[in-house]
N, C-alpha and C positions, 0 to 999 in steps of 0.2 A: 638716860639709862633704859627707860621703858621702850623708847623708840628703837634702841639698839637691839633689845631682846626680840622685838617684833620682826625686825629685819633678819636676824639670825634664824628665827623660827620659820620665816617665809623661805629662806634659802634652803633649809633642811627639807621642807616639804617639796620644793622644786627638785632637789637632788633625788628624793625618794621617788617622785613621779617619773623622772628620767630613767632611774634604775629599773623601775617596774616595767618600762617599755623594752629595755634591753635584755633583762633576765627572762628566759623562757619559763613556761609553766613546768611543773615537775613531771608532767605526762609527756613532754616533748621527747622525741626519739633522737638519738645522736646520729651524726653523719655516717659513722662506721657501721652502726647497727642497721641503719636504713639501707645502705648499700648491700649488706648481707641479706636482708629480707627480700630485696628485689631480685637478687641473684639466685637464691635457692630454688624457686619454682622452675627455672630454666633447665635444670638437670644438665648442666654444661660444666665440664671440668675447667679448673683454673690452670692455664698453661704456665709453664716456667718461662721466665723472662730475665734478660740481663739488664733490665731497666734499673736505674739508680732509685732506691726507695726514698720515700719522704723521711725527713729527719725526725719527725714526731711519730713515726710508725716503726718501732724496733721489731726485729725478727721474732721476738717473744709475743708480739701482739697477736691475738687470735685471728685477726683478719689481714695479717701482713701480706699473704700471698695474693688474696683477692684485690686489695687496694693497690698493690704494686702492679698487678696485671692490668687493672683498670687505668692506671697511670700510663703504662706502656701503650695501651690501645688508644690513648687520647680521650678517654671518657671523662676522667676527672681533671680538674684544672692542673696544668703543669706548674711546677714551682718546688719549693723546698718543704713546705708544710701542707698537711692535709686537714688539720684540726679535727681529729676523729671524735672528740667529745663535744664539739659544738652542736647546737640543735640543727636538725635537717630542715631547711626551708623549702617552701612549696616550689619555687622556681628550680632549685637544684634537684629536687625529687622528680619533677617532670622531665628535666633534661636527662637524668640518668635512666629513668624509666623508659622513655622513648628510644634511647640508644640501646639499652639492654634488650628491648623487644625488636630492634632492627626495623622500626617502622619506616625508615627512610635511610638514605646515605647519611652517615654521621656528620659529614661536612654540612648537610642541610639542617641538622638539628642543632640550633643555637638558642641562646637566651632571647635573641630578638625575633625568633620565629616560633616561640612556644605558643603564642596566642593562636596561630594558625592550626596547630595540631590539637590544641585544647578544644577549639571549636569543631574541628573535623570529627573528633571522637567523643564530644560532649563530656569533657572531663571535669569542668568546673561549674558550680552552681552560681557563683557570684561573678559578674563581669569585671569586678575590681580586685579579684583575688590575687592576680599576678602582681598588681601594683602594691597591694598590702603585704604580700609575700610572708605569710605567717609561718611559724614553726609548726611541724606536724607531730601528732601522736602516732603511736604504732597502729592504732585502729584506723586513723585517717589515711595513713599510707597504704594499708591493706585495702581499704575501700577504693582508693585511687588505682591501685594495681588491678583489682577485680574489674573495675569499670573499663579500663583500657584492654585488658585481656579478653573480656567478653566482646567488646567492640571489634577487636581483631579477629576473633573466631567467627563473628557474624558478617564481616566485611566480604563483599563479593569481588571475585577476581576473574580474569580471563587467562586461560592457559593454552599452550600450543604444543604440537607434536614435534619432538626433536628428531630431525631427519636422520635416517640410517646412513646418509652420505657421510656423516661424521664418525662412523664406527671406526674404532682404532685410533682416532685422534686423541691428543692429550687434552684433558680438561684444564680449567684454570688452576686446579689444585694438583696437577701432575698425574692424575689417573688416566687410564685409557677408557674412552667412552665405549660402553657396551649397551646396545639397544635392548638387549634382553634383561638387563639389570633394572631393578626398581629404583631409578635415580632421577634427579631433576636438576635444572639450573635455576638459580634465583639471584637477584642483584645484590641483596644485602644479608640474607641469612647465613650464619657461619657454616663453614665446611663441616660435614658429617651430621648436620641437624636432621632429625627425622620429622617429617611433616605428613599429617594425615590430610589427604586431598579428597574432597567430597564433591561430586556432581549433584547439585541440589535439584536438578531436573529429574533424575532417576534414582537418587539415593545411593548410588554406587560410590565406594571409597577405595582408596589405595594409599598405602604408606610408602613414601619415597625418602631417599637420603639425598641431601644436597651435596653434589660433588662437582659443580661447575657454576660459572657466573653467566648471567643472561636472564631472560632474552633481551635482545637489543633492538626490538621493534616496538615503537610507541604503542601503548595500550595493552601490552601483554605482560603478565606478571610472573609466569613460570613456564619453562620448557620441560615437558615430560618425555622420558624415553618411550619408545614404541610400546614396550610391554606395559609400562605404567599407564600410558594413555588408553590402551585397549581395555584396561580394567574398569574404566569409568565411561568410555564412549567408543563409538566406531572410529577407526582410524581415518575413514573417509571424510570426517568432519574437519580434521586438521586444526581448527581453532574452536574452542568452546568457552562459553561464559557461564555466569551464575555458579561459580565454583567457590567453595570456602576452604580455608586452610586452618589446621590446628597444629601448632608447634608442640611436638612431643618431647623434645630434648635431644641431647647428643646421642648418636648411635651407640657410642661406647658406654655412656652413663646409663642409658635406657636398658641396654642388654645386661649390664651388670646388675641392674635392679630386677631383672627377670630371672636371675639365677636363684636357686633354692638351696637352703641348707649350706653344706660345705662344698658346693659344686665349684668347679674351676674350669678354666679354658685350656683345651688341648691345642697347643700352638705349633707343633713341629711335625713335618713329614719329611724325614731325612734332613737335608740341608735347607729345606724351604720353611720359612717362618710365616705363619698365618696371623693376621690381625683382624679382630681381637682373638681369633681362634674359635674352636668348636667346644661348647660347654658339655659337660656330662649330664647336667639336669637343667631344664629350662621351662618356663611357664608357657602354657598354651596362649596363642595370639601374638607371639613375638616374631618379628621379622629381623633376620640377622644378615648383615652384609659382611662377607669375609673377603679380605684381600691377601695376596701372597707377595713376598718380595721376589719370587720367581714364578714362572708360569706353571700351571698344574692342570690336570684333567679330572673331571668328576666321573670316575668309572661307574659309580652307582649312587643314585639318590633314591632312597626308599623312605619317604616321609609319610607319617600317618594321615590317611584321608586323601592322598594323592597317588597317581599312577607312578610306578617305578620308572626312573629315567637313567639312561646310559648315554655317555657322550665321548667322542674322540677329539673334541675341540679343546685346544689349549687356551687357557684364559688366566687372567691374574685377579679376577674377582668372581664371587659367587654369592647369589642372594638366596637365602633359605627362609621359608615361611612355615612356622609350626602352628597349624590351625586346629589340629585335633590331638587328643591325648593318646599316648602310645609310645612305642620305641622307634626312633629313626635310625637308619643305617646309612652311613656316608662313607664311600670309599674314594680316596683321592690318590692320584698317581703323579709323580713329579718327573721332570725332564731327566733327572739323574737316575731314574729307574726305580726309585723307592715308592712303596705303596703302603697305605695305612687305612685301616678300617676303624671308623668312629661309631660309637653308640651314644645316642642322646635320648634320655628319658624325658618325654614331654608330659608335664604334669598339669593338673587342672588349675593350680595356683600355688603360691608360696605363702605359708603361714608366717 
């Protein structure tokens, strides 16, 4: 009898020990919450998708749209279940983090390549961390994010000048390439991403919008339009190194965040639709890329701090930089003969 009790007691202890290894600490963050925390700093909208959702993520779930979008993009494992309340493990966090930051082609970011990126960006303190694969707390996840984001901001790149020979050609995203617009081509960053590009040799910076894929020459990381390239270097150089990138977010999300009070976008000039449109109030320091579904002319651009410009050129996109406080006047004219005058109040900042 005594021997039986001892065996039962030993079995209970064994079960308790195994359970303790499987059950995460109360500070562990869930998979759903972890994905949301990673996504928020990107300032990127969650796009609608026809992807079939996970069966354990009902439409009422607060992260339904994000998780379904991530599934459609191939970021989270395909299947029927997402396990939203399970603890977020280190390897999964690294995989999602590297993908959401577009550090490389998603096809190259896999569980079996995580060690390469972890070493490149010095993400792990322990060489055995990936093998141990612990669950993460919210604080640990944010530390991991900050480490990678800082490494990416300090990473040195080589950029080149996007030849004017491509003017008028369609970009990978269906736009017409305009050498005068502040745009760029990048291999992995999402369409419409705003990037602050800094020449560390002279301290000059320019904010560009990603609207094409490339460059396709080994050793180059971004192609800049002529106007963007000239903001940070002489066009005679053609290719420059010691360049840093800072990802600012989606052009649409960033501009929306620069609106003040009850401002709104003015989107129509006759039958021409502008995207995202021209705001009534905007914060100083904002660069706005406007596209039209039909060609238009900028009859007058009077922006605070810049010389007034007039143009007879027909175009489908227009870049506006609001660098000083004041009132901007923009007059657009469409092919159908309609004309509209816009007033934009450029403020010091939004409270």
